[in-house]
N, C-alpha and C positions, 0 to 999 in steps of 0.2 A: 504493499499499500504507500501510495507516494504521501508526502507532506501535505499537499494540497488536498487530497483526498481525505486525509484525516482532519484538517480544518474544515473542511465542508461537513464531515461527519459531526464533528462536535458542536459546529454553529447550528446544524439541523436538531440536534439533541437538546440543546440549551433552549430552542424555540418552540419545541415539541413538534417539529416537522419531519423527524428521523423516522425511517421505516421501522417496522419491528425488528428486523434482522439488525439494523444498526444500532437500536437502543439495547438489544441483547449484547452486542458486540463491546459496547462502552460498559455497560452493568456488570458483565462477566469479568471484564478485566479488572474492573475496580473490586468487585467481590472477590476475585483470587488474591489480591494483595491486601486485604483488609486485616486488621487486627483481630484475632479470634474473641469473639463475644463484643465487638466494638457494637456502639450504637449505628453505626453504617447499615449494618443488615437489617435494623429495625426500622430505618427511615423509608418513607413512602416515596413516590416519585416527585411529587412537589418539594418536598424538603431536600431531597438529593439535587434537584436542579437547581433550587436557590442556592446551596452550598457551592457547587460548580461554578455558577454564575458568578457568585462573590469572589471565589478563589479567583477566577479569571481576572476580574477588574482589579484586584490586589497586585497579581503578577504584571498586568500591562500598566499600572500605575509606578511600580517599582520600577521596570524595566524604561519607562519614560524619564526617570531622574537618574539612573545610573545604568551604564553599560554591562556592569558585571552581572554574572548568572548566579546571583543570590536572591532569594526570596524569603523577607520575614514571615513567619506564620504566628498568628495570634494563638496564645497559650490555650484559649477556650476552643479553637478548633481543633489544636494537636490533641487535646483531651477528647474532643467530641468524636473523631474517626480513628484515633489511635495511629501510631507514628507511620506504620506500615501502608494505611489507607492514603495518608496525606502525601507521602512520599510517591505513591503510584499516581495519585490526581496531578501532583506537580509535573511528574515526568510527561504525562500525556498533555497538559494544557501549556506547559510551558515551551516544548519541544514546537507545539504548533504556533504559539506566540512567536517564537524567533523565527520561524518561516515566514510569517506574516509580515514582520517587521521588515524582513530583508526585501521583499519584493516591493515595499513602498519606498525604497531609497536608493539612489544611484550609488553602487558599491562594487569593489571587486575583492574577493579573496584570493587564495593562492591558487585555486583552479579555476573559478567561475567570476564572471561579471554580471551584474543584475542592474537594468536600466527601467526606469519607470518614467513615461511621458505624460506630462502633465495636460489638462484639458486645453483644447485649441492650439496645439503645438504637435509637431511630428519631429521625428529623429532618425537620422539615417546611420546605420551601424555596418561597419566593413569588418568581416570576421577573418580570422586568421588565414583562411584559404583564399581570400580574395571575394568571396561570397557579399553580395550586398542586402541588407534588409532595412526596408523603409517601415518604421513602426509609428501606427497612427496614436492619436491622442488618448489618453485614458487606457493605454496598454502597457505591460511590462514584458520585457525579454529577458531571459537566462541564458548565457551562453559562455562556453569554456574559453580561456584566454589562449588556450593552445589545444589544437585537437591532437587527441592520442588514442591509440586503438584502431578497431577496424569500421567504426562508424564516426559520424560528426552528427552530434544531438545537441537540439536547443530546446528552450521551454517557452511557450507563448501563452499569455494571458490578454486577450482583446484581438486586435486586428494588426496585421503587418502585411506586407509585399516583400516576396522573397525573389531575389534573382542569385541562383545557385551556381557555384563554378562546378563543370564536370569534373568528377573522380570517380571512374567506375571501382576503383578498389576501396572506396569509402562513402557508401550511401550515406546521404543527409537524410536526417529524421528529425521531424518536429513534434513535439508533444504539447497538444492543447486540450485540455481536459482529458476525456477519456480517448480522444482521436489521435491516431498516430498516422502522420503524413510522411511517406518515403519516397525520395527523389535521388536521381544520380547527378542531373545538372540541367536545371529548367527554371521558369519563371511563373509564379502563382500567387495568389492571394488568399489568406486564411482569415476568417472573422469568427469570433466567438462572441455570442449575444447572450449574456447570462441571465438577462430577464426573459428571454425566449426559450434558454436552456439549448440553444443550436449552437453548432459549429459549421461553417460554410467553406468547403475549398473550391477555389476556381482557378483553372489553370489559362495563363496567355501564352505559354510556350513550353513545349516539351511533354512530357509524360509524367503523371503523379500516381502513386498508389495510395489509397486511402483505407485506414481500419479502424475499427472500433477495439482498442487493445490488440488482441492476437486474432479478431475475427475481421476477415477483409470485408470492405463495403463496396470496392469498386476499383477501376483503375480509368483515369481521364484525361483527355487531351485538350489542346487549346478549343477555346470557347464551350468547354463543357464543366458541369459544376456537381458537386457531392454536397447535400445537406444532411446533417445528422442531429437527431434529438436525444439528448442524454437522458431525458426522463422516460419516454415513450421506447427508446432504443429503435426508432424506426427512421430509415435513410431513403432519399430520394437522388436520382441523377437525371441532369437534363442538360440541354443546349442553351446557352445564355450568351450575350453580349459582353465578353470580359473586359472589354473597355470601359464599359458604363460602370463595372463592379469596382474597378480601381480608379476612378474617377476622383475619390479623395486625395491621390496623389498630386493633382494639378491645382495650383492655385484659382484659375479660371475653369469654370465648365465649359467643355467644348461639346456641343450637341450637332454631331454630323450625321444628317439623315436617319436620326433615331426615332423610335417611337416615343409616344408619350408616357407608356409605362416604363420603358428606360430611362427617361428624362426624369420621370418621378423617384426612381431608385437613386439616381445621383442627388437629387435633392433631399431626400430623406437623409442620405448619409452626410451632406454639407451641413444641413440646417438642422439635424437631430429631431426630426419631426416625422410622424406617422402620416403617409398620404393614401388615400384609397380613391376608388372609383366607383361612381354610382351606376354609370353605365359601362360595361366592359368593351364596347364599340370604340369608347374614347382612347383606350389604350392602343388602338392600332393606327392612330393618326400620326403621320411621320413629318418632321421638320428640321430644319438646320439653323443654328444661331451659336452665339457665345454669351455666358452670362460672366460679367465681371466679378472679382472676388468681393468687391465693395459694395455691391447691389444685394439688395434686401430681398429676402423671398416674395414678399407680396409685388414687388417689382417684377421679379423675374416671372411670377405666376401670371400675372397681368398680361405680359407680352405673350407668353406661350398659349393661355387661354384665348386670346385674340387671335393667333394666327390658325387655331384650331376650332374656332367656334364653339369654346366651352366656356363654362363659369365654375367658380369654386367658392368654398364658404369653409370658414373655420368653426369647428365645434367648441364647445365649452371647455374640452380636456385638451384643447391646443391642437388636435389632430384636424387634417385638411381633406374635403371630399371634393372631387372634381366631377363635373357632369356634363352632358352636351350630347347632340344627336350622334356623333362619333362619325368615323370615315368609312368609306369602302376599301 
């Protein structure tokens, strides 16, 4: 189990959103290490959750003040659970916290570097093998300072565009949640949407193999895409306009004989807003134009809708709905 998986499980456990299997996993680990006869085994689920949440806050507060790996425990809590149970909980939670803190800052260790890109910014990373990665805003990338062994492996949270140097002797592997993407030398985009629990891989050049852990999902080539849902474990593969998917790389938005649907996807990525269509026929309307970076979404939509005999309205939740007779 990876540290990211551990963090997700504990987070769901504390929120009461963990699956029965995950709850049993945490409870069994703590029960295995508790002191014989301690009150831990007599606690109900609510009491255990409250104690773990309180302990997590203490650890997080301590780490924010001091970088040393020492955590002060209140004497009452040590008496409450017994030394062995407290130690077990500290091992689980503090290990998870250290990993969580690591992905929030730009840092380098003896073997790995971790970058975190703030909102409204992008960052390009050149790896030791010459491969280039453009990391989108609100995304994190962990990569080795030097590639060793038979593979080149990196870890992504969020979205990034990869342009990988070919090396048949060392496959390039990207870990994104449960998805493992393997290539030899190609260019492609990976986007993780944590709210929708989806990971989408889109190829612009070459060939990419996508898997859910060890379970293959498919092989895709230019202008093809695989989407995987980490909750339902369902996946789909389809043909797409790859250029529209990577439009976030450009400062300006270039619409070159694109459909309204493709343009809406670019606008969603640029302005972080949900856009839908009341009439699917509007999606097929095509046009060409350029939206300057400084232009506002309303200004862009007014022009596009005028060209395509369409209208739009903004809902109370901020989402946008486009309507019109459509195009043949």
